[in-house]
KEBA-834702 format. One record per residue (C-alpha): z, x, y; residue number from 1. Coordinates in nm, 2 decimals, decimal comma, padded with zeros to 4 digits. Layout:
! residues N
+--------+--------+--------+-----+
|      Z |      X |      Y | num |
+--------+--------+--------+-----+
|      Z |      X |      Y | NUM |
...
+--------+--------+--------+-----+
***
This chain:
! residues 258
+--------+--------+--------+-----+
|      Z |      X |      Y | num |
+--------+--------+--------+-----+
|  00,93 | -00,13 | -01,44 |   1 |
|  00,92 | -00,08 | -01,06 |   2 |
|  00,62 |  00,04 | -00,87 |   3 |
|  00,77 |  00,38 | -00,81 |   4 |
|  00,86 |  00,42 | -01,17 |   5 |
|  00,51 |  00,33 | -01,28 |   6 |
|  00,34 |  00,58 | -01,05 |   7 |
|  00,58 |  00,85 | -01,14 |   8 |
|  00,49 |  00,80 | -01,51 |   9 |
|  00,12 |  00,78 | -01,43 |  10 |
|  00,13 |  01,11 | -01,23 |  11 |
|  00,34 |  01,28 | -01,50 |  12 |
|  00,08 |  01,18 | -01,76 |  13 |
| -00,20 |  01,30 | -01,54 |  14 |
| -00,03 |  01,64 | -01,49 |  15 |
|  00,03 |  01,67 | -01,87 |  16 |
| -00,34 |  01,60 | -01,94 |  17 |
| -00,45 |  01,86 | -01,69 |  18 |
| -00,22 |  02,14 | -01,80 |  19 |
| -00,16 |  02,08 | -02,17 |  20 |
| -00,50 |  01,97 | -02,28 |  21 |
| -00,76 |  02,21 | -02,15 |  22 |
| -01,04 |  02,01 | -02,30 |  23 |
| -00,97 |  01,74 | -02,06 |  24 |
| -00,89 |  01,95 | -01,75 |  25 |
| -01,00 |  01,80 | -01,42 |  26 |
| -01,35 |  01,89 | -01,30 |  27 |
| -01,27 |  01,78 | -00,95 |  28 |
| -01,00 |  01,60 | -00,76 |  29 |
| -00,93 |  01,46 | -00,41 |  30 |
| -00,60 |  01,35 | -00,26 |  31 |
| -00,55 |  01,17 |  00,08 |  32 |
| -00,26 |  01,07 |  00,30 |  33 |
| -00,35 |  00,78 |  00,53 |  34 |
| -00,18 |  00,61 |  00,82 |  35 |
| -00,28 |  00,27 |  00,94 |  36 |
| -00,15 |  00,05 |  01,22 |  37 |
| -00,25 | -00,30 |  01,32 |  38 |
| -00,14 | -00,64 |  01,45 |  39 |
| -00,27 | -00,97 |  01,33 |  40 |
| -00,16 | -00,97 |  00,97 |  41 |
| -00,09 | -01,32 |  00,84 |  42 |
|  00,18 | -01,42 |  00,60 |  43 |
|  00,25 | -01,75 |  00,41 |  44 |
|  00,46 | -02,00 |  00,61 |  45 |
|  00,45 | -01,78 |  00,92 |  46 |
|  00,25 | -01,89 |  01,22 |  47 |
|  00,31 | -01,56 |  01,40 |  48 |
|  00,08 | -01,26 |  01,39 |  49 |
|  00,26 | -00,98 |  01,21 |  50 |
|  00,23 | -00,61 |  01,31 |  51 |
|  00,26 | -00,34 |  01,05 |  52 |
|  00,23 |  00,03 |  00,98 |  53 |
|  00,09 |  00,14 |  00,65 |  54 |
|  00,13 |  00,48 |  00,48 |  55 |
| -00,10 |  00,54 |  00,18 |  56 |
| -00,13 |  00,82 | -00,07 |  57 |
| -00,44 |  00,80 | -00,28 |  58 |
| -00,58 |  01,03 | -00,55 |  59 |
| -00,91 |  01,03 | -00,74 |  60 |
| -01,03 |  01,28 | -01,00 |  61 |
| -01,29 |  01,34 | -01,27 |  62 |
| -01,27 |  01,51 | -01,61 |  63 |
| -01,49 |  01,56 | -01,92 |  64 |
| -01,48 |  01,19 | -02,02 |  65 |
| -01,45 |  00,99 | -01,70 |  66 |
| -01,24 |  00,96 | -01,39 |  67 |
| -00,90 |  00,82 | -01,26 |  68 |
| -00,80 |  00,66 | -00,93 |  69 |
| -00,47 |  00,54 | -00,79 |  70 |
| -00,31 |  00,46 | -00,45 |  71 |
|  00,03 |  00,37 | -00,33 |  72 |
|  00,09 |  00,18 | -00,01 |  73 |
|  00,42 |  00,17 |  00,19 |  74 |
|  00,40 | -00,13 |  00,42 |  75 |
|  00,65 | -00,14 |  00,71 |  76 |
|  00,68 | -00,46 |  00,90 |  77 |
|  00,74 | -00,40 |  01,27 |  78 |
|  00,71 | -00,74 |  01,44 |  79 |
|  00,63 | -01,11 |  01,38 |  80 |
|  00,87 | -01,15 |  01,09 |  81 |
|  01,20 | -00,98 |  00,98 |  82 |
|  01,17 | -00,60 |  00,93 |  83 |
|  01,11 | -00,51 |  00,57 |  84 |
|  00,94 | -00,25 |  00,35 |  85 |
|  00,70 | -00,33 |  00,07 |  86 |
|  00,54 | -00,11 | -00,19 |  87 |
|  00,20 | -00,19 | -00,34 |  88 |
| -00,01 |  00,02 | -00,57 |  89 |
| -00,31 |  00,02 | -00,80 |  90 |
| -00,42 |  00,26 | -01,08 |  91 |
| -00,74 |  00,26 | -01,27 |  92 |
| -00,90 |  00,48 | -01,54 |  93 |
| -01,27 |  00,49 | -01,63 |  94 |
| -01,42 |  00,61 | -01,95 |  95 |
| -01,78 |  00,71 | -01,90 |  96 |
| -02,01 |  00,58 | -02,18 |  97 |
| -02,27 |  00,85 | -02,08 |  98 |
| -02,02 |  01,13 | -02,11 |  99 |
| -01,86 |  01,00 | -02,43 | 100 |
| -02,19 |  00,94 | -02,61 | 101 |
| -02,36 |  01,24 | -02,47 | 102 |
| -02,66 |  01,02 | -02,40 | 103 |
| -02,82 |  00,99 | -02,05 | 104 |
| -02,76 |  00,64 | -01,92 | 105 |
| -02,94 |  00,71 | -01,59 | 106 |
| -03,21 |  00,44 | -01,55 | 107 |
| -03,36 |  00,35 | -01,22 | 108 |
| -03,08 |  00,29 | -00,97 | 109 |
| -02,81 |  00,28 | -01,25 | 110 |
| -02,65 |  00,62 | -01,29 | 111 |
| -02,37 |  00,55 | -01,55 | 112 |
| -02,17 |  00,27 | -01,71 | 113 |
| -01,79 |  00,30 | -01,78 | 114 |
| -01,52 |  00,11 | -01,96 | 115 |
| -01,25 |  00,03 | -01,70 | 116 |
| -00,88 | -00,06 | -01,71 | 117 |
| -00,61 | -00,09 | -01,44 | 118 |
| -00,30 | -00,24 | -01,31 | 119 |
| -00,18 | -00,38 | -00,97 | 120 |
|  00,19 | -00,37 | -00,88 | 121 |
|  00,38 | -00,49 | -00,58 | 122 |
|  00,74 | -00,47 | -00,48 | 123 |
|  00,94 | -00,60 | -00,18 | 124 |
|  01,23 | -00,35 | -00,13 | 125 |
|  01,44 | -00,62 |  00,04 | 126 |
|  01,40 | -00,87 | -00,25 | 127 |
|  01,57 | -00,90 | -00,59 | 128 |
|  01,26 | -01,06 | -00,73 | 129 |
|  00,98 | -00,85 | -00,89 | 130 |
|  00,65 | -00,87 | -00,71 | 131 |
|  00,28 | -00,87 | -00,81 | 132 |
|  00,20 | -00,77 | -01,16 | 133 |
| -00,17 | -00,78 | -01,26 | 134 |
| -00,36 | -00,63 | -01,55 | 135 |
| -00,74 | -00,57 | -01,52 | 136 |
| -01,00 | -00,46 | -01,77 | 137 |
| -01,38 | -00,46 | -01,79 | 138 |
| -01,67 | -00,24 | -01,69 | 139 |
| -01,79 | -00,03 | -01,40 | 140 |
| -02,15 |  00,05 | -01,31 | 141 |
| -02,23 |  00,36 | -01,10 | 142 |
| -02,54 |  00,34 | -00,88 | 143 |
| -02,77 |  00,61 | -00,74 | 144 |
| -02,86 |  00,47 | -00,39 | 145 |
| -03,04 |  00,66 | -00,12 | 146 |
| -02,79 |  00,81 |  00,14 | 147 |
| -02,48 |  00,71 | -00,05 | 148 |
| -02,26 |  00,97 | -00,20 | 149 |
| -02,08 |  00,69 | -00,39 | 150 |
| -02,16 |  00,34 | -00,49 | 151 |
| -02,00 |  00,17 | -00,78 | 152 |
| -01,92 | -00,19 | -00,88 | 153 |
| -01,64 | -00,29 | -01,11 | 154 |
| -01,67 | -00,61 | -01,31 | 155 |
| -01,31 | -00,69 | -01,43 | 156 |
| -01,10 | -00,95 | -01,60 | 157 |
| -00,81 | -01,03 | -01,36 | 158 |
| -00,50 | -01,13 | -01,55 | 159 |
| -00,18 | -01,19 | -01,34 | 160 |
|  00,14 | -01,13 | -01,53 | 161 |
|  00,37 | -01,21 | -01,23 | 162 |
|  00,38 | -01,45 | -01,07 | 163 |
|  00,28 | -01,63 | -01,39 | 164 |
| -00,03 | -01,85 | -01,38 | 165 |
| -00,21 | -02,04 | -01,65 | 166 |
| -00,51 | -01,83 | -01,77 | 167 |
| -00,68 | -01,56 | -01,57 | 168 |
| -00,97 | -01,49 | -01,34 | 169 |
| -01,24 | -01,24 | -01,26 | 170 |
| -01,28 | -00,97 | -01,00 | 171 |
| -01,59 | -00,79 | -00,87 | 172 |
| -01,53 | -00,48 | -00,66 | 173 |
| -01,80 | -00,27 | -00,50 | 174 |
| -01,68 |  00,07 | -00,37 | 175 |
| -01,90 |  00,28 | -00,14 | 176 |
| -01,92 |  00,59 |  00,07 | 177 |
| -02,21 |  00,65 |  00,32 | 178 |
| -02,19 |  00,98 |  00,51 | 179 |
| -02,41 |  01,04 |  00,82 | 180 |
| -02,44 |  01,27 |  01,12 | 181 |
| -02,43 |  01,18 |  01,49 | 182 |
| -02,52 |  01,46 |  01,74 | 183 |
| -02,38 |  01,72 |  01,50 | 184 |
| -02,06 |  01,54 |  01,41 | 185 |
| -01,99 |  01,42 |  01,06 | 186 |
| -01,91 |  01,05 |  01,00 | 187 |
| -01,88 |  00,82 |  00,70 | 188 |
| -01,88 |  00,45 |  00,64 | 189 |
| -01,67 |  00,38 |  00,33 | 190 |
| -01,44 |  00,13 |  00,17 | 191 |
| -01,44 | -00,15 | -00,08 | 192 |
| -01,45 | -00,53 | -00,12 | 193 |
| -01,26 | -00,74 | -00,38 | 194 |
| -01,41 | -01,08 | -00,48 | 195 |
| -01,15 | -01,25 | -00,69 | 196 |
| -01,19 | -01,59 | -00,86 | 197 |
| -00,93 | -01,87 | -00,85 | 198 |
| -00,65 | -01,80 | -01,09 | 199 |
| -00,56 | -02,16 | -01,16 | 200 |
| -00,59 | -02,51 | -01,00 | 201 |
| -00,34 | -02,42 | -00,73 | 202 |
| -00,53 | -02,12 | -00,59 | 203 |
| -00,85 | -02,04 | -00,41 | 204 |
| -01,11 | -01,77 | -00,45 | 205 |
| -01,03 | -01,46 | -00,24 | 206 |
| -01,24 | -01,21 | -00,05 | 207 |
| -01,07 | -00,89 |  00,06 | 208 |
| -01,28 | -00,62 |  00,24 | 209 |
| -01,15 | -00,30 |  00,40 | 210 |
| -01,45 | -00,09 |  00,54 | 211 |
| -01,36 |  00,23 |  00,72 | 212 |
| -01,55 |  00,42 |  00,99 | 213 |
| -01,44 |  00,78 |  00,99 | 214 |
| -01,50 |  01,08 |  01,21 | 215 |
| -01,45 |  01,42 |  01,05 | 216 |
| -01,23 |  01,56 |  01,33 | 217 |
| -01,16 |  01,88 |  01,14 | 218 |
| -01,53 |  01,95 |  01,13 | 219 |
| -01,54 |  01,98 |  01,50 | 220 |
| -01,30 |  02,28 |  01,47 | 221 |
| -01,49 |  02,43 |  01,17 | 222 |
| -01,24 |  02,29 |  00,91 | 223 |
| -01,45 |  02,01 |  00,76 | 224 |
| -01,31 |  01,76 |  00,51 | 225 |
| -00,95 |  01,79 |  00,61 | 226 |
| -00,86 |  01,56 |  00,91 | 227 |
| -01,03 |  01,22 |  00,99 | 228 |
| -00,97 |  00,96 |  01,26 | 229 |
| -01,13 |  00,62 |  01,28 | 230 |
| -01,09 |  00,25 |  01,23 | 231 |
| -01,05 |  00,02 |  00,94 | 232 |
| -01,14 | -00,35 |  00,96 | 233 |
| -00,95 | -00,58 |  00,72 | 234 |
| -01,09 | -00,92 |  00,63 | 235 |
| -00,90 | -01,13 |  00,38 | 236 |
| -01,01 | -01,49 |  00,31 | 237 |
| -00,77 | -01,71 |  00,13 | 238 |
| -00,51 | -01,43 |  00,12 | 239 |
| -00,30 | -01,43 | -00,20 | 240 |
| -00,52 | -01,72 | -00,32 | 241 |
| -00,38 | -01,95 | -00,06 | 242 |
| -00,66 | -02,17 |  00,08 | 243 |
| -00,70 | -02,14 |  00,45 | 244 |
| -00,47 | -01,83 |  00,49 | 245 |
| -00,72 | -01,59 |  00,65 | 246 |
| -00,68 | -01,25 |  00,80 | 247 |
| -00,92 | -01,06 |  01,03 | 248 |
| -00,81 | -00,75 |  01,22 | 249 |
| -00,89 | -00,39 |  01,31 | 250 |
| -00,65 | -00,11 |  01,23 | 251 |
| -00,62 |  00,24 |  01,37 | 252 |
| -00,68 |  00,51 |  01,10 | 253 |
| -00,57 |  00,87 |  01,06 | 254 |
| -00,64 |  01,06 |  00,73 | 255 |
| -00,54 |  01,40 |  00,60 | 256 |
| -00,74 |  01,51 |  00,29 | 257 |
| -00,64 |  01,79 |  00,06 | 258 |
+--------+--------+--------+-----+
***
């Protein structure tokens, strides 16, 4: 199954859930289109800095029993290596134990606990070989932290299917959103970090962090929550599990939310 086929089926299933099963209709949803541009990406076997543009569609929603999240990246290489287009996407679903049981799980800073499952899929449009295929499952803990509108941590089993490796690994992913105001303008510091264990004896532990600093540009013209500008900093240590392949660069950011 290709990346596009998977996300088409995932979206179709989501629509069917919303419109055909009223008991599980969405309580809320948010969809974004993002544009990123940067130079300084690193690729295996290439000593040159690579420049790229990235177009991302992301969607998150909540319903009676939990929430869903997915994104699809289109990566366009513009310099530093042959021009190419790649697709990469991730999709996750979370089943809230508090909502399913009807019992309050809020205790101290812990707001809820969920069962989590997801997939990661990658595809190079100029290659005949299938790309990344990863299955993930585990738990997520939602935290209630002062100032944060969102702070959750996933604890997942990380099982690569392609390229094949012996055994699996683990992944810990905090995700956050911290809104704040500066001289009447609305900002947010948000993003995620993946901490991934070594998959076998030939790979190294990875750290991938993508924090974003956003300015709500639409809010200046009395249309808040629609258009954002900002910067994303990408840090990737041991990229793809390759020891010593490190990435550190800023990226210009434009976001349309609807």
